[in-house]
Structures are given as C-alpha cells and as structure tokens.
VEXDREN-2710 file (C-alpha; in Angstrom, 1 decimal):
% VEXDREN-2710
k/r/px/py/pz
1/UNK/-2.7/-23.0/-2.1
2/UNK/-5.0/-19.8/-2.0
3/UNK/-5.8/-17.7/-5.0
4/UNK/-6.4/-14.4/-4.3
5/UNK/-7.5/-11.0/-6.0
6/UNK/-5.3/-8.1/-4.3
7/UNK/-6.6/-4.6/-5.2
8/UNK/-4.3/-1.4/-4.5
9/UNK/-5.8/2.0/-4.9
10/UNK/-4.6/4.0/-1.9
11/UNK/-2.4/6.3/-3.8
12/UNK/-2.5/7.3/-7.3
13/UNK/-1.5/4.2/-8.1
14/UNK/-4.1/2.1/-9.9
15/UNK/-3.2/-1.8/-9.2
16/UNK/-4.5/-5.1/-9.3
17/UNK/-2.9/-8.8/-8.7
18/UNK/-3.7/-12.0/-9.1
19/UNK/-1.4/-14.2/-6.6
20/UNK/-1.3/-18.0/-6.1
21/UNK/0.4/-19.5/-2.8
22/UNK/1.7/-16.3/-2.1
23/UNK/3.4/-14.8/-5.7
24/UNK/1.7/-12.4/-7.9
25/UNK/0.9/-14.6/-10.8
26/UNK/-0.4/-11.5/-13.2
27/UNK/-0.5/-8.0/-12.8
28/UNK/-2.2/-4.9/-14.2
29/UNK/-1.4/-1.2/-12.9
30/UNK/-1.0/2.6/-13.7
31/UNK/-0.2/5.7/-12.2
32/UNK/-2.2/8.0/-14.2
33/UNK/-3.9/10.4/-12.3
34/UNK/-7.5/9.8/-11.1
35/UNK/-7.6/6.8/-13.0
36/UNK/-9.3/4.2/-10.2
37/UNK/-12.5/4.8/-11.0
38/UNK/-12.0/3.8/-14.8
39/UNK/-9.4/1.5/-14.9
40/UNK/-9.8/-0.9/-11.5
41/UNK/-13.0/-2.8/-12.8
42/UNK/-11.1/-2.6/-16.6
43/UNK/-7.8/-4.2/-15.1
44/UNK/-10.0/-6.8/-13.1
45/UNK/-11.6/-8.0/-15.9
46/UNK/-7.9/-8.1/-17.9
47/UNK/-5.9/-9.9/-15.0
48/UNK/-8.8/-12.5/-14.7
49/UNK/-9.0/-13.6/-18.3
50/UNK/-5.4/-13.4/-18.7
51/UNK/-5.6/-16.1/-15.9
52/UNK/-8.7/-17.9/-17.7
53/UNK/-10.2/-17.6/-14.4
54/UNK/-13.8/-16.7/-13.0
55/UNK/-14.5/-15.2/-9.7
56/UNK/-16.1/-18.4/-8.6
57/UNK/-12.6/-20.0/-8.6
58/UNK/-10.7/-17.5/-6.3
59/UNK/-10.9/-18.0/-2.4
60/UNK/-10.8/-14.5/-1.5
61/UNK/-10.4/-10.5/-2.1
62/UNK/-8.0/-8.8/0.0
63/UNK/-7.8/-4.8/-0.3
64/UNK/-5.1/-2.4/0.5
65/UNK/-6.7/-0.6/3.4
66/UNK/-4.5/2.8/3.6
67/UNK/-3.2/5.3/4.9
68/UNK/-3.6/7.0/1.7
69/UNK/-6.3/9.2/-0.8
70/UNK/-9.9/8.9/0.4
71/UNK/-11.1/8.8/-2.7
72/UNK/-8.7/6.0/-3.9
73/UNK/-9.3/4.3/-0.9
74/UNK/-13.3/4.3/-1.1
75/UNK/-13.1/3.2/-4.7
76/UNK/-11.2/0.5/-4.2
77/UNK/-12.9/-0.8/-0.7
78/UNK/-16.5/-0.5/-2.8
79/UNK/-15.2/-3.1/-6.0
80/UNK/-13.8/-5.5/-3.9
81/UNK/-17.0/-5.4/-1.2
82/UNK/-19.4/-5.6/-4.3
83/UNK/-17.2/-8.8/-5.5
84/UNK/-17.5/-10.3/-2.0
85/UNK/-20.9/-10.0/-1.8
86/UNK/-21.5/-11.3/-5.4
87/UNK/-19.8/-14.6/-4.8
88/UNK/-19.3/-15.1/-1.0
89/UNK/-15.9/-14.5/-0.8
90/UNK/-13.9/-13.4/2.5
91/UNK/-12.7/-10.4/2.5
92/UNK/-9.0/-9.2/3.6
93/UNK/-7.4/-5.7/4.6
94/UNK/-3.5/-5.3/4.3
95/UNK/-1.7/-2.5/5.5
96/UNK/-0.7/-0.4/2.8
97/UNK/2.6/0.5/4.6
98/UNK/3.5/-2.8/5.4
99/UNK/2.7/-3.9/1.7
100/UNK/5.5/-1.5/0.6
101/UNK/7.8/-2.7/3.1
102/UNK/7.4/-6.0/1.6
103/UNK/8.5/-4.7/-1.5
104/UNK/11.2/-3.7/-0.5
105/UNK/12.4/-6.6/1.5
106/UNK/11.8/-8.5/-1.8
107/UNK/13.7/-6.3/-4.4
108/UNK/17.4/-6.6/-4.9
109/UNK/17.9/-3.1/-3.3
110/UNK/17.4/-4.8/0.2
111/UNK/20.5/-7.3/-0.2
112/UNK/23.3/-4.5/0.0
113/UNK/22.0/-4.7/3.7
114/UNK/22.4/-7.1/6.3
115/UNK/19.4/-9.0/6.7
116/UNK/19.4/-9.2/9.9
117/UNK/20.2/-6.1/11.6
118/UNK/18.4/-4.3/14.5
119/UNK/19.9/-1.1/13.2
120/UNK/18.3/-1.3/10.3
121/UNK/15.0/0.6/10.0
122/UNK/12.7/0.2/6.8
123/UNK/10.4/3.4/6.4
124/UNK/7.9/3.6/4.0
125/UNK/6.3/7.2/2.9
126/UNK/2.9/8.4/1.8
127/UNK/2.8/11.9/0.4
128/UNK/-0.3/13.4/3.2
129/UNK/-0.2/16.7/1.1
130/UNK/2.3/19.7/2.2
131/UNK/5.1/19.0/4.4
132/UNK/3.2/15.7/6.1
133/UNK/3.5/12.1/5.2
134/UNK/2.2/8.8/6.8
135/UNK/4.8/6.3/7.5
136/UNK/5.5/3.5/9.9
137/UNK/8.5/1.9/10.6
138/UNK/9.9/-1.5/9.9
139/UNK/12.1/-4.4/10.8
140/UNK/14.3/-6.0/8.0
141/UNK/11.6/-9.0/8.1
142/UNK/8.5/-6.8/7.8
143/UNK/7.5/-6.5/11.6
144/UNK/6.3/-3.3/12.9
145/UNK/8.7/-1.2/14.8
146/UNK/6.7/2.1/15.1
147/UNK/2.8/2.3/14.3
148/UNK/1.5/4.2/11.3
149/UNK/1.5/7.8/12.0
150/UNK/1.0/11.1/9.9
151/UNK/3.8/13.0/10.8
152/UNK/4.9/17.0/9.3
153/UNK/8.6/16.8/7.9
154/UNK/11.2/19.3/8.9
155/UNK/15.1/19.6/9.9
156/UNK/14.8/17.8/13.0
157/UNK/12.9/14.7/11.5
158/UNK/14.8/11.3/12.6
159/UNK/17.5/13.5/14.1
160/UNK/17.7/11.2/17.2
161/UNK/17.3/8.2/15.1
162/UNK/20.0/8.7/12.2
163/UNK/23.3/8.9/14.2
164/UNK/22.5/4.9/15.4
165/UNK/20.1/3.6/12.9
166/UNK/20.6/3.3/9.1
167/UNK/17.2/4.3/8.1
168/UNK/15.7/3.5/4.4
169/UNK/13.2/6.0/3.2
170/UNK/10.5/5.1/0.1
171/UNK/7.8/6.1/-1.6
172/UNK/6.2/9.4/-2.7
173/UNK/6.3/10.8/1.0
174/UNK/10.0/10.7/1.0
175/UNK/10.9/13.2/-1.5
176/UNK/10.2/15.6/1.4
177/UNK/12.4/13.7/3.6
178/UNK/15.1/14.0/0.7
179/UNK/15.0/17.6/0.8
180/UNK/15.3/18.6/4.3
181/UNK/17.2/15.6/6.1
182/UNK/21.3/15.3/5.2
183/UNK/22.5/12.5/7.0
184/UNK/25.1/9.3/5.8
185/UNK/22.4/7.0/7.3
186/UNK/19.7/7.9/5.6
187/UNK/19.2/6.1/2.5
188/UNK/16.6/6.8/-0.6
189/UNK/14.4/4.7/-2.9
190/UNK/12.9/5.8/-5.2
191/UNK/11.3/2.7/-7.5
192/UNK/9.4/1.3/-4.8
193/UNK/5.6/2.6/-4.3
194/UNK/2.1/0.9/-3.4
195/UNK/1.3/-2.2/-5.5
196/UNK/-0.8/-5.5/-5.2
197/UNK/2.3/-7.5/-6.2
198/UNK/3.7/-6.5/-3.0
199/UNK/0.5/-7.3/-1.2
200/UNK/0.7/-11.5/-2.2
201/UNK/2.5/-12.4/0.8
202/UNK/1.0/-10.6/3.4
203/UNK/-3.2/-11.4/2.0
204/UNK/-1.9/-15.1/2.0
205/UNK/-0.7/-15.4/5.4
206/UNK/-4.1/-13.6/6.3
207/UNK/-6.0/-16.0/4.5
208/UNK/-4.2/-19.0/6.0
209/UNK/-4.9/-17.3/9.5
210/UNK/-8.3/-16.6/8.7
211/UNK/-8.1/-13.2/9.4
212/UNK/-10.9/-11.7/7.7
213/UNK/-12.6/-8.3/7.5
214/UNK/-16.6/-8.0/8.1
215/UNK/-17.5/-7.3/4.5
216/UNK/-20.7/-5.0/5.8
217/UNK/-18.9/-2.9/8.5
218/UNK/-16.0/-2.5/7.0
219/UNK/-13.8/1.0/6.6
220/UNK/-10.5/1.9/5.3
221/UNK/-8.0/3.4/7.5
222/UNK/-8.1/6.6/6.5
223/UNK/-5.8/8.2/9.9
224/UNK/-7.3/11.6/9.1
225/UNK/-10.3/12.7/8.5
226/UNK/-11.7/13.8/4.9
227/UNK/-11.5/17.2/4.1
228/UNK/-13.9/18.4/1.2
229/UNK/-12.3/21.7/-1.1
230/UNK/-14.1/24.3/-2.3
231/UNK/-13.9/24.6/-6.1
232/UNK/-11.7/28.0/-6.8
233/UNK/-14.5/28.4/-10.0
234/UNK/-18.1/29.0/-9.6
235/UNK/-19.2/26.3/-12.2
236/UNK/-22.8/27.4/-11.8
237/UNK/-22.4/30.6/-12.8
END
C-alpha cells in the first residue's frame, strides 16, 4: 500500500490530496484564481497535519503534469520537485485529462450510461483561451482512444463522431462546445474538474509499476509554447 502526496495545479484550481492504496484519504482545494503560490504549500502542511503524517512517511509525490496553465504547472512541479529532492522520494507524473476522465468514471453520473460501451466517448476539456481547448478521448475504462490535442472549437467540431457516438463533455473547456454544438448525443456535465482526489488511482498504478520521472529533468506537458503578454498599463511611468 502506497501513501502518495498528489498535487494538482494545472488550472485555476489548487488541489492537494494524500492517497492510500489508490483512495484519497484527505483533500484540500480552492478555486480562487491565482492562488497557487500562496495556498499550495499551506494546503500540503494542513493535510499532513490532518493525517498526522510527516514527509518521511509518504512513499512518493505525484504531480498533475498538464496540459494546462503554464504558471500553475510551474508552481506545482517546482513544489513537487522540492519535496522529492529534500526527502529523496520518487516523482510520479499524471496526465491531467486522464485524471479528469477517472473522476467521471468513478462518479455517480457515469452510472447512467452502459459500463462497457464502445460507442461511448469520454471527453475532458481544459480551457486554452479564445475558442481553443485541450482535449482527449477516453473509453469508459479510462484508456486513451485519441491523444491529447489543442483544438479550436466551432460548429463543425465532432460532427463526424456524434451521429454514432455518445460523447460526454466536461471540464471548463466544455462550455465552448455547449455554445456551438447541438446534438442529442452530446452530453454535458458541469461538476467534474481537475482535482488531486482524481489522481489517486493513477498515481497508485504508476507507483506499483515503478513508473517514476527523473526529478532533475522532468518538465510539465505544456502542449503549447508559453506566450508572454504585454501589460496594458506602463507601471514604470
């Protein structure tokens, strides 16, 4: 049985859990925008105190690797690496979209659909600004059917799939689909979002398989290059 510290900072949500044997034992999270830098280490400290654990007692640190926010991912990965270096713990990387898919698969909502249905596509989405999203397709068992992509959403999106597949869209990027895609096979779920509690089964499986990252060289899965924005107001005037 592994005890794993799971960290999720790929979107505006700052989330931490400690899992035992693939189940979240305690969770802390906030959807306050731009709160990662001030809340992440606080949440980690609180959750360790709640469980009366020290960092020596954990077996690994798991990070949600993206895709997602450049800044959020950097903060999460830097924190995870710091703990791994300090305590000589292995680092595990979990795909954010796959973690979201597992969140849906183990929710009550999925019970409305056949458990093993080849025509069911699970489609988590993360907002990538404007009309673009990060998305992937998963089976009802959480296996990749289509790899992660950054794609622009319009009226023609998924029209080749929807006539023959029930597609479940969720995540903050799915609002863009809801606005433009109208089809009886398009299902929208509002309350599944990136969370450290959904990472538990994936991080446990990775630990058991010894699927660890190189702490020194690991980088988040940004998917797109970081683009710096220019402030509208010159603060040096």
